[in-house]
N, C-alpha and C positions, 0 to 999 in steps of 0.2 A: 504493500500500500504506500509505504514511504517513497518507493521508487516512482510511482505515478505522481505523487505530490512534487517530487523533484523535477520531473519532466514538465509538469504544468507550470512550475515556477520559472523554469528556463524559457518556456514559450512566452510567459508574461514579460520577462525581462527583454526578450527579443522584440516584442511589440513596443515596449517603451523606447527601445533604441531605433525604432522606425522613424527615419527623418528624410530630408530632401535627397540625400545621397542614395538611400534605399529606393526611393521612387525612381530616380534616374537609372539605377541599376536594373530595376524591373522593366522599365521602358526600353532599355537597350536590348535586354534578353527578348522581349516581345517583338521588337523590330527585327532581330536576327531570325526568329522563328517565322515571322511574316515573309521575310525575303526568301527563306528556304522553301516555304509553301509556294511562293510565286515561281521559283525556279523549277520545281517538279510538277507544277500544275500543267496539265496538257501533255504529259509524257507517261510512258509505261511504268515509271518509278512508283506511281500511285498504287498500282496493283502489287508491286513488290513490297511496299510498306505494309499493305494489308496482310500479306503473308508473314512479315516480321512481327506484327502485332499479335497474330494468332499464335506464333511460336512463344512469344513472351507470356501471353495469357496461359497457354498450355503448361509452360514451365512453372508458373506460379501455382497453378492448380495442383500439379503433381507434387509440389513441395508441401502444400497445405494438407493433402490427403496421404502424405508419406509414401508416395509411389517412387521409391528410391531408384529403381532401375531405369524407368522411363525418364525420371528427372535427370539422372546422370547423362543419359543419351541426349536429351534436349540441351543440356548445358554444354556438352561437347559440340553439338551442332551450332549453338550460339557462338562459341569460341571460334569455330571455323568461319562463321559468317563475318566476324570482325576482319578477317583477311580477305574474304571474298567480296565484301561490300564495295570497295573502291573499283573492283573489276566490273561488278554488276552495274554500278551506277556511273560507269565511265562516260557515256554520252552526256548525262545530265551534269556531271562535274565539269566536263570540258566546256559545255555551253554556258554554265554558270560563271566560270572563270573568264570566258570571252566577254560576257555581258559586263562583268566587273571591270575588265580592262577597258571596255568601250564607254564605261560610265552609264550604261543603260539598265542598271539593275532596278531602277525605280520606274521604268516605263511600264504602262499598264499591260497586264497579261490579257490574253484573249478571253472573252466571256461570251460564248455563243448563245447561252441561255436556252430556253425552251422554244422549239419551233411551233409556230401556229399551224393549224390544220391546212390553211390555204397555202402557206409556204411549203409545207410538206408535200402537198399535191403538186406544186410547181416543180419541186425537186424530182419527184418520181416521174412526172411527165417529161421533163427535160432529159433525164437519163434514159428512160425507156424509148423515147422518140429517137434519140441519138443512136442508141444501140440497134434499133430496128433499121434505121437508115444505113448504118455501117454494115449491118448483116447483109443487106441487099447489094451493097456496093463492094463487099468483101474488103473492107478497110479495118485494120487492126486498131483496137482501143483498149485502154486500161483505166477504169474510173473507180476511185476509192471514196467511199462515203464514211466519214468519221462518225463514231457513236460515243460510247462512254469512255473508252480508252483514247487518250490524246495521241496524235501522230506528229507532234511538233518536230521530233528529230528527223522524220522523213521529209517533212515540209522544208527543212533547212537544206536538204540535198538538191532541191529543184529551184525553179524561178518563182519567186513569190508574186502573186497577182492581187489577191484580195478584191475580186470583182464580183458583180452580181451574176448569179448562175442563169444561163440561158442555153437552150439547145443549139442556137446558132454559134455560140462561143465554143461549145464542145465539138461541134462539127468542124469548125475552122482549126481547132487545136490539134485534132488528130488527122487532119487531111494530109495526105502524103506530100513530102518535101516542104512542109512548113516548120518553123523553128520549134514548135511544141510537139512535133509528131512523136518523138521518142520519149519513153518514160511514162509515168502515171500522172493523172490529174487527181488532186485530193480536194474533196468537197467538205465543207463544214457548214451544216445548215443550208441556207440558200446562197452561200458564198463559194466562189472558186478560190481556194486558198493558194494553191501553187500548181505548177505544171512541170513536166520533165523530171519528176521525182524518181529517185531510185528506191526500190523496195527489196526487202530480203527475199531470197529465193528459197522455196521449200526444199528440204532435204529428204522428203518422204520417198522411200525406195519403191513404193507401190504406185507412183504416178505413171500413167500410161506413156509409152515412149513417143506417141504422136503429139503430145502436148509440148508446146514450146516455152520460151522464156516468159512470155506474158502470163501464161497460166500458172507457171511455177511461182512467179512474183505475186499473183493474186492469191494463191494458196499460202505463200510465205507470210504475207501481211495478215491474212486471216488466222494464221496459227499463233501469231505474236500479239494480236489485238482482237477486239470485237468488231472491227470494221467490216462493212459490207462492200464487196468488190465485184464490179461488173467487167467482164472481159469479152471482147469480140475477136474471134480468130481471123487473122489476115488471109489464111490459106483457104478456109472453108466457110467463113462467114457465120459460124456457129456462135450463139450467145450463151455465155456461162455465168454462173453466179457463185462466188466463193464466200462462205461464212463458216467460221470456227473450224477451219481445216478441211471442210467438205466442199467439193466442187459439183454443182448441179449444172448439167449440160443440156444442149438442145432446147433452149427456151426460145419462145417467140416474144414479140413486143407485149402482147396482152398478158401472157403468163408472167413475164418479168415485172410488169406493173403490179400484179397481184402479190407476188412474193416480196417486192420492195415495200408495198403497203403493210404487209404483215410484219416485216422485220423492223421497219422504222416507227411503227406505232406501238411497239413493245417497250413500255416504259419501265425502267428498273425502279425499285423502291428507294425512297429517300433514306440515306444513311448519313452518319457523321462524316464519313469520308467523301460522300457525294457533296455534302454541304461545304466542306473545307476545300477539297481538291478538284472535284469533278462537277458534273452537271447532269441534269435529266434531259431526256429527249423524247 
């Protein structure tokens, strides 16, 4: 009992010592956390942080319930993560240092917000119409629609545009011998964020041999994020849709509209991480 009284007395003394210096100290720490959130917002690091929080919670629970073996294993995993984190977060760390060097750490982060139904319909119409046109003309295209997981690191590999989405722009972007023909176009809401972007290629050994680089890139980005990717084959004109590592082929314009409507109207639940780092769509 005396121990608790001592602890309470120490807390009371700490409150009495709370002065202007303490306020400044807290404000600086809050600012640092705010800048860190801005740096990782819109990147895959958000999903990795969710995994870290789950590990920390699991470690605490196993300690409370005296699950010694599992607790020991989790602690070893946490120790290994200390070494692995700089490697896992390398793109975010690099971009953060670049922003710090350019003095742009305080520039506003993107905030796409929630798409209205009318805007969503325009997006679906523009993408489906473009894919149908390219399918008839046998023109290759790779269109990535961002959802919950941010794609900022892939946006940085292309030419930033930040323009209003229209089917006319998409047609001109992928038309042969134009500057934007190669690479992927990334859409965020009803905006064209960037073009000629490089995407990670899927290493899935079960991918059919007749699928080229575009399809592997579409699968690659769908394996590392929750993005919806529409790809049109330049050789056959076949429209395909890649979601969560699964490629759906032989779509027509009407069927593509239906699938996009289902995927883009699927709203995730609001969570603490969504409120802090992400957004709902």
